[in-house]
The first five atom37 places (N, CA, C, CB, O) and aatype in JSON, in Angstrom:
{
  "aatype": [12, 2, 0, 15, 11, 0, 10, 10, 0, 15, 0, 10, 7, 0, 19, 19, 0, 12, 7, 0, 10, 15, 0, 16, 14, 0, 0, 0, 0, 6, 11, 6, 11, 4, 13, 7, 9, 0, 5, 0, 7, 11, 2, 3, 4, 0, 15, 0, 16, 7, 0, 8, 15, 4, 0, 7, 5, 0, 16, 11, 3, 11, 3, 14, 7, 3, 17, 11, 18, 19, 0, 11, 7, 15, 4, 6, 11, 12, 7, 7, 11, 10, 0, 11],
  "atom_mask": [
    [1, 1, 1, 1, 1],
    [1, 1, 1, 1, 1],
    [1, 1, 1, 1, 1],
    [1, 1, 1, 1, 1],
    [1, 1, 1, 1, 1],
    [1, 1, 1, 1, 1],
    [1, 1, 1, 1, 1],
    [1, 1, 1, 1, 1],
    [1, 1, 1, 1, 1],
    [1, 1, 1, 1, 1],
    [1, 1, 1, 1, 1],
    [1, 1, 1, 1, 1],
    [1, 1, 1, 0, 1],
    [1, 1, 1, 1, 1],
    [1, 1, 1, 1, 1],
    [1, 1, 1, 1, 1],
    [1, 1, 1, 1, 1],
    [1, 1, 1, 1, 1],
    [1, 1, 1, 0, 1],
    [1, 1, 1, 1, 1],
    [1, 1, 1, 1, 1],
    [1, 1, 1, 1, 1],
    [1, 1, 1, 1, 1],
    [1, 1, 1, 1, 1],
    [1, 1, 1, 1, 1],
    [1, 1, 1, 1, 1],
    [1, 1, 1, 1, 1],
    [1, 1, 1, 1, 1],
    [1, 1, 1, 1, 1],
    [1, 1, 1, 1, 1],
    [1, 1, 1, 1, 1],
    [1, 1, 1, 1, 1],
    [1, 1, 1, 1, 1],
    [1, 1, 1, 1, 1],
    [1, 1, 1, 1, 1],
    [1, 1, 1, 0, 1],
    [1, 1, 1, 1, 1],
    [1, 1, 1, 1, 1],
    [1, 1, 1, 1, 1],
    [1, 1, 1, 1, 1],
    [1, 1, 1, 0, 1],
    [1, 1, 1, 1, 1],
    [1, 1, 1, 1, 1],
    [1, 1, 1, 1, 1],
    [1, 1, 1, 1, 1],
    [1, 1, 1, 1, 1],
    [1, 1, 1, 1, 1],
    [1, 1, 1, 1, 1],
    [1, 1, 1, 1, 1],
    [1, 1, 1, 0, 1],
    [1, 1, 1, 1, 1],
    [1, 1, 1, 1, 1],
    [1, 1, 1, 1, 1],
    [1, 1, 1, 1, 1],
    [1, 1, 1, 1, 1],
    [1, 1, 1, 0, 1],
    [1, 1, 1, 1, 1],
    [1, 1, 1, 1, 1],
    [1, 1, 1, 1, 1],
    [1, 1, 1, 1, 1],
    [1, 1, 1, 1, 1],
    [1, 1, 1, 1, 1],
    [1, 1, 1, 1, 1],
    [1, 1, 1, 1, 1],
    [1, 1, 1, 0, 1],
    [1, 1, 1, 1, 1],
    [1, 1, 1, 1, 1],
    [1, 1, 1, 1, 1],
    [1, 1, 1, 1, 1],
    [1, 1, 1, 1, 1],
    [1, 1, 1, 1, 1],
    [1, 1, 1, 1, 1],
    [1, 1, 1, 0, 1],
    [1, 1, 1, 1, 1],
    [1, 1, 1, 1, 1],
    [1, 1, 1, 1, 1],
    [1, 1, 1, 1, 1],
    [1, 1, 1, 1, 1],
    [1, 1, 1, 0, 1],
    [1, 1, 1, 0, 1],
    [1, 1, 1, 1, 1],
    [1, 1, 1, 1, 1],
    [1, 1, 1, 1, 1],
    [1, 1, 1, 1, 1]
  ],
  "atom_positions": [
    [[0.85, -1.16, -0.01], [0.0, 0.0, 0.0], [0.92, 1.23, 0.0], [-0.97, -0.01, 1.23], [1.88, 1.3, 0.76]],
    [[0.6, 2.19, -0.88], [1.44, 3.38, -0.9], [1.02, 4.35, 0.17], [1.4, 4.05, -2.26], [-0.02, 4.16, 0.81]],
    [[1.79, 5.37, 0.37], [1.6, 6.32, 1.48], [0.27, 7.05, 1.39], [2.73, 7.33, 1.51], [-0.37, 7.27, 2.42]],
    [[-0.17, 7.45, 0.2], [-1.42, 8.19, 0.08], [-2.63, 7.29, 0.38], [-1.55, 8.79, -1.33], [-3.61, 7.76, 0.95]],
    [[-2.56, 6.04, 0.0], [-3.66, 5.11, 0.33], [-3.71, 4.84, 1.83], [-3.48, 3.77, -0.43], [-4.8, 4.73, 2.41]],
    [[-2.54, 4.74, 2.45], [-2.49, 4.51, 3.9], [-3.05, 5.71, 4.63], [-1.06, 4.23, 4.36], [-3.78, 5.55, 5.61]],
    [[-2.72, 6.91, 4.17], [-3.23, 8.14, 4.79], [-4.72, 8.24, 4.63], [-2.57, 9.37, 4.18], [-5.42, 8.61, 5.58]],
    [[-5.24, 7.92, 3.47], [-6.69, 7.95, 3.2], [-7.42, 6.92, 4.1], [-6.97, 7.66, 1.67], [-8.46, 7.22, 4.68]],
    [[-6.87, 5.73, 4.2], [-7.49, 4.69, 5.05], [-7.48, 5.11, 6.51], [-6.75, 3.34, 4.88], [-8.44, 4.85, 7.24]],
    [[-6.4, 5.75, 6.96], [-6.31, 6.2, 8.34], [-7.34, 7.31, 8.61], [-4.89, 6.71, 8.65], [-8.0, 7.3, 9.65]],
    [[-7.47, 8.24, 7.69], [-8.43, 9.34, 7.83], [-9.85, 8.81, 7.86], [-8.28, 10.34, 6.69], [-10.66, 9.25, 8.68]],
    [[-10.16, 7.88, 6.99], [-11.48, 7.29, 6.96], [-11.78, 6.54, 8.26], [-11.61, 6.34, 5.76], [-12.9, 6.61, 8.78]],
    [[-10.82, 5.85, 8.78], [-11.0, 5.17, 10.08], [-11.27, 6.14, 11.19], [0.0, 0.0, 0.0], [-12.09, 5.86, 12.06]],
    [[-10.59, 7.27, 11.2], [-10.8, 8.3, 12.23], [-12.23, 8.87, 12.15], [-9.75, 9.45, 12.08], [-12.87, 9.1, 13.18]],
    [[-12.71, 9.1, 10.93], [-14.07, 9.66, 10.74], [-15.11, 8.66, 11.27], [-14.33, 9.99, 9.22], [-16.06, 9.05, 11.95]],
    [[-14.94, 7.39, 10.94], [-15.85, 6.37, 11.41], [-15.83, 6.28, 12.93], [-15.51, 5.04, 10.79], [-16.88, 6.18, 13.55]],
    [[-14.67, 6.31, 13.51], [-14.54, 6.23, 14.97], [-15.19, 7.45, 15.65], [-13.05, 6.13, 15.38], [-15.85, 7.3, 16.68]],
    [[-15.01, 8.6, 15.1], [-15.61, 9.83, 15.67], [-17.14, 9.73, 15.64], [-15.13, 11.1, 14.89], [-17.81, 10.15, 16.59]],
    [[-17.68, 9.19, 14.58], [-19.13, 9.04, 14.47], [-19.66, 8.08, 15.52], [0.0, 0.0, 0.0], [-20.74, 8.31, 16.08]],
    [[-18.95, 7.03, 15.78], [-19.37, 6.06, 16.79], [-19.3, 6.66, 18.18], [-18.51, 4.8, 16.72], [-20.16, 6.38, 19.02]],
    [[-18.3, 7.47, 18.43], [-18.17, 8.09, 19.76], [-19.26, 9.12, 20.01], [-16.81, 8.74, 19.91], [-19.75, 9.24, 21.13]],
    [[-19.63, 9.85, 19.01], [-20.63, 10.89, 19.21], [-22.03, 10.31, 19.4], [-20.63, 11.85, 18.02], [-22.9, 10.98, 19.97]],
    [[-22.28, 9.1, 18.94], [-23.59, 8.47, 19.11], [-23.77, 7.87, 20.5], [-23.78, 7.38, 18.06], [-24.9, 7.7, 20.95]],
    [[-22.69, 7.55, 21.18], [-22.75, 6.89, 22.47], [-23.45, 7.69, 23.57], [-21.37, 6.56, 22.9], [-24.31, 7.13, 24.25]],
    [[-23.15, 8.96, 23.78], [-23.81, 9.7, 24.88], [-25.33, 9.76, 24.73], [-23.26, 11.13, 24.95], [-26.05, 9.65, 25.72]],
    [[-25.82, 9.92, 23.53], [-27.26, 9.99, 23.33], [-27.91, 8.66, 23.68], [-27.59, 10.38, 21.88], [-28.98, 8.64, 24.3]],
    [[-27.29, 7.57, 23.3], [-27.84, 6.26, 23.61], [-27.81, 6.02, 25.11], [-27.07, 5.16, 22.87], [-28.75, 5.46, 25.67]],
    [[-26.73, 6.44, 25.77], [-26.62, 6.25, 27.23], [-27.63, 7.1, 27.97], [-25.21, 6.59, 27.7], [-28.1, 6.71, 29.04]],
    [[-27.98, 8.24, 27.42], [-28.95, 9.13, 28.08], [-30.36, 8.49, 28.11], [-29.0, 10.5, 27.35], [-31.19, 8.87, 28.93]],
    [[-30.61, 7.56, 27.24], [-31.92, 6.92, 27.15], [-31.99, 5.66, 28.02], [-32.25, 6.57, 25.69], [-33.01, 4.97, 28.02]],
    [[-30.92, 5.35, 28.76], [-30.86, 4.14, 29.57], [-30.63, 4.51, 31.05], [-29.73, 3.19, 29.06], [-30.19, 5.62, 31.37]],
    [[-30.94, 3.56, 31.92], [-30.65, 3.72, 33.35], [-30.26, 2.39, 33.96], [-31.87, 4.3, 34.09], [-30.65, 1.33, 33.47]],
    [[-29.48, 2.46, 35.02], [-29.07, 1.23, 35.74], [-30.26, 0.76, 36.53], [-27.83, 1.47, 36.66], [-30.88, 1.53, 37.27]],
    [[-30.57, -0.53, 36.38], [-31.69, -1.12, 37.1], [-31.17, -2.29, 37.94], [-32.82, -1.59, 36.11], [-30.7, -3.29, 37.4]],
    [[-31.25, -2.16, 39.26], [-30.73, -3.15, 40.2], [-31.8, -4.2, 40.49], [-30.26, -2.48, 41.51], [-32.99, -3.88, 40.6]],
    [[-31.38, -5.43, 40.6], [-32.25, -6.52, 41.04], [-33.05, -7.2, 39.95], [0.0, 0.0, 0.0], [-34.0, -7.93, 40.25]],
    [[-32.7, -6.99, 38.69], [-33.43, -7.66, 37.59], [-32.54, -8.59, 36.77], [-34.05, -6.63, 36.67], [-33.05, -9.41, 36.0]],
    [[-31.23, -8.48, 36.92], [-30.3, -9.28, 36.09], [-30.4, -10.74, 36.41], [-28.87, -8.81, 36.28], [-30.49, -11.13, 37.58]],
    [[-30.37, -11.55, 35.38], [-30.33, -13.0, 35.54], [-28.87, -13.42, 35.75], [-30.95, -13.72, 34.29], [-27.96, -12.68, 35.39]],
    [[-28.64, -14.56, 36.3], [-27.29, -15.07, 36.56], [-26.48, -15.07, 35.25], [-27.35, -16.52, 37.16], [-26.91, -15.6, 34.23]],
    [[-25.31, -14.47, 35.32], [-24.44, -14.42, 34.15], [-24.8, -13.37, 33.11], [0.0, 0.0, 0.0], [-24.17, -13.3, 32.06]],
    [[-25.82, -12.54, 33.4], [-26.26, -11.58, 32.4], [-26.31, -10.16, 32.92], [-27.59, -11.96, 31.88], [-27.07, -9.34, 32.4]],
    [[-25.5, -9.84, 33.96], [-25.45, -8.48, 34.47], [-24.54, -7.64, 33.56], [-24.93, -8.46, 35.93], [-23.72, -8.17, 32.81]],
    [[-24.71, -6.32, 33.63], [-23.96, -5.43, 32.74], [-22.61, -4.96, 33.27], [-24.78, -4.25, 32.43], [-21.76, -4.56, 32.47]],
    [[-22.38, -4.99, 34.57], [-21.1, -4.56, 35.09], [-20.89, -5.04, 36.51], [-20.98, -3.06, 35.03], [-21.6, -5.93, 36.96]],
    [[-19.94, -4.47, 37.21], [-19.58, -4.9, 38.55], [-20.74, -4.83, 39.52], [-18.43, -4.08, 39.07], [-21.63, -3.99, 39.36]],
    [[-20.74, -5.69, 40.5], [-21.75, -5.72, 41.53], [-21.59, -4.51, 42.46], [-21.68, -7.03, 42.33], [-20.47, -4.13, 42.8]],
    [[-22.7, -3.91, 42.86], [-22.64, -2.77, 43.79], [-22.17, -3.21, 45.18], [-24.02, -2.09, 43.88], [-21.72, -2.37, 45.96]],
    [[-22.27, -4.48, 45.49], [-21.85, -4.98, 46.8], [-20.41, -5.47, 46.81], [-22.76, -6.1, 47.23], [-19.9, -5.84, 47.86]],
    [[-19.75, -5.49, 45.66], [-18.38, -5.94, 45.58], [-18.24, -7.45, 45.42], [0.0, 0.0, 0.0], [-17.14, -7.98, 45.55]],
    [[-19.33, -8.13, 45.13], [-19.28, -9.6, 44.95], [-18.45, -10.01, 43.74], [-20.69, -10.15, 44.81], [-17.86, -11.09, 43.74]],
    [[-18.39, -9.18, 42.71], [-17.6, -9.43, 41.51], [-17.34, -8.1, 40.83], [-18.32, -10.42, 40.54], [-17.94, -7.09, 41.19]],
    [[-16.44, -8.09, 39.86], [-16.01, -6.82, 39.28], [-16.22, -6.73, 37.76], [-14.56, -6.61, 39.59], [-15.59, -5.91, 37.11]],
    [[-17.08, -7.55, 37.21], [-17.2, -7.52, 35.76], [-18.58, -7.95, 35.28], [-16.15, -8.41, 35.13], [-19.35, -8.58, 36.0]],
    [[-18.87, -7.59, 34.04], [-20.12, -7.99, 33.41], [-20.18, -9.53, 33.24], [-20.29, -7.28, 32.04], [-19.16, -10.18, 33.0]],
    [[-21.38, -10.07, 33.35], [-21.55, -11.5, 33.12], [-21.11, -12.39, 34.28], [0.0, 0.0, 0.0], [-21.0, -13.61, 34.1]],
    [[-20.85, -11.82, 35.45], [-20.39, -12.62, 36.57], [-21.42, -12.78, 37.69], [-19.16, -12.02, 37.13], [-21.08, -13.29, 38.76]],
    [[-22.65, -12.36, 37.47], [-23.68, -12.54, 38.49], [-23.9, -14.05, 38.7], [-25.03, -11.83, 38.08], [-23.96, -14.81, 37.73]],
    [[-24.01, -14.45, 39.94], [-24.15, -15.89, 40.23], [-25.56, -16.33, 40.53], [-23.28, -16.24, 41.37], [-25.85, -17.53, 40.57]],
    [[-26.46, -15.35, 40.73], [-27.85, -15.76, 40.96], [-28.79, -14.74, 40.33], [-28.14, -15.91, 42.49], [-28.45, -13.57, 40.15]],
    [[-29.97, -15.2, 40.0], [-30.98, -14.35, 39.38], [-31.46, -13.27, 40.37], [-32.16, -15.19, 38.89], [-31.63, -13.53, 41.56]],
    [[-31.67, -12.08, 39.85], [-32.27, -10.96, 40.55], [-31.58, -10.57, 41.86], [-33.69, -11.27, 40.83], [-32.24, -10.17, 42.82]],
    [[-30.26, -10.7, 41.9], [-29.48, -10.26, 43.06], [-29.63, -8.75, 43.16], [-27.97, -10.68, 42.95], [-29.42, -8.07, 42.15]],
    [[-29.96, -8.18, 44.31], [-30.15, -6.75, 44.43], [-28.88, -5.93, 44.18], [-30.69, -6.44, 45.77], [-28.98, -4.72, 43.96]],
    [[-27.72, -6.52, 44.21], [-26.46, -5.8, 43.96], [-26.08, -5.79, 42.51], [0.0, 0.0, 0.0], [-25.21, -5.01, 42.12]],
    [[-26.71, -6.62, 41.68], [-26.38, -6.69, 40.26], [-27.37, -5.86, 39.46], [-26.38, -8.15, 39.76], [-28.53, -5.71, 39.85]],
    [[-26.9, -5.32, 38.33], [-27.76, -4.42, 37.56], [-27.58, -4.66, 36.08], [-27.47, -2.96, 37.9], [-26.62, -5.28, 35.64]],
    [[-28.53, -4.14, 35.32], [-28.52, -4.1, 33.85], [-28.97, -2.73, 33.41], [-29.43, -5.21, 33.24], [-29.72, -2.06, 34.12]],
    [[-28.51, -2.3, 32.23], [-29.03, -1.08, 31.63], [-30.4, -1.42, 31.01], [-28.03, -0.5, 30.56], [-30.54, -2.42, 30.31]],
    [[-31.39, -0.58, 31.27], [-32.71, -0.74, 30.68], [-33.16, 0.63, 30.15], [-33.73, -1.31, 31.73], [-32.57, 1.66, 30.48]],
    [[-34.2, 0.63, 29.34], [-34.75, 1.88, 28.83], [-35.26, 2.72, 29.99], [-35.88, 1.61, 27.8], [-35.87, 2.19, 30.92]],
    [[-35.01, 4.03, 29.93], [-35.49, 4.93, 30.98], [-36.97, 4.76, 31.22], [-35.19, 6.36, 30.63], [-37.77, 4.68, 30.28]],
    [[-37.33, 4.7, 32.5], [-38.73, 4.59, 32.86], [-39.26, 3.18, 32.96], [0.0, 0.0, 0.0], [-40.41, 2.98, 33.33]],
    [[-38.43, 2.18, 32.63], [-38.92, 0.79, 32.63], [-38.44, -0.03, 33.82], [-38.51, 0.09, 31.37], [-38.97, -1.11, 34.06]],
    [[-37.47, 0.44, 34.55], [-36.88, -0.34, 35.66], [-37.92, -0.78, 36.7], [-35.78, 0.49, 36.35], [-38.06, -1.97, 36.98]],
    [[-38.62, 0.18, 37.26], [-39.55, -0.14, 38.34], [-40.71, -0.98, 37.82], [-40.09, 1.14, 38.99], [-41.27, -1.78, 38.57]],
    [[-41.08, -0.82, 36.56], [-42.13, -1.64, 35.97], [-41.69, -3.11, 35.89], [-42.5, -1.12, 34.57], [-42.52, -4.02, 35.9]],
    [[-40.38, -3.33, 35.81], [-39.82, -4.68, 35.72], [-39.56, -5.27, 37.1], [-38.54, -4.66, 34.91], [-39.13, -6.42, 37.21]],
    [[-39.82, -4.5, 38.15], [-39.62, -5.0, 39.5], [-38.25, -4.64, 40.08], [0.0, 0.0, 0.0], [-37.89, -5.13, 41.16]],
    [[-37.49, -3.8, 39.39], [-36.17, -3.41, 39.85], [-36.19, -2.09, 40.59], [0.0, 0.0, 0.0], [-37.23, -1.46, 40.78]],
    [[-34.99, -1.69, 41.01], [-34.81, -0.42, 41.74], [-33.72, 0.37, 41.02], [-34.43, -0.66, 43.27], [-32.79, -0.2, 40.44]],
    [[-33.87, 1.71, 41.07], [-32.9, 2.58, 40.41], [-31.64, 2.78, 41.21], [-33.51, 3.89, 40.12], [-30.59, 3.12, 40.64]],
    [[-31.7, 2.59, 42.5], [-30.53, 2.75, 43.36], [-30.33, 1.54, 44.22], [-30.65, 4.0, 44.22], [-31.31, 0.91, 44.63]],
    [[-29.1, 1.2, 44.53], [-28.79, 0.03, 45.37], [-29.16, 0.36, 46.77], [-27.3, -0.38, 45.29], [-28.99, -0.47, 47.67]]
  ]
}
C-alpha cells in the first residue's frame, strides 16, 4: 500500500470512529441502571456490593447488587430499583 492510500485509510478510520463516539452519549442518556433484575451471568457490570467486578459474573438471578441497563422509565415496571 502506498503512502497516500495509507493516509486515506487512516483518515477514513478516524471519521468512522468519531461518528461512533458521538452516538454513544445519546444512547446512554436513554438508559438507566436497574438493580435486582439481572439474571445469573447476564449483568452489565460490577456488583454494587463488591461480589464481583465484571459483566456477566452474576451468580444468581435478581441479586439486588447486580444491575442491567434498561430503557429509561422501565426499571420499576420490571420490579427493579434505580438505586442500590
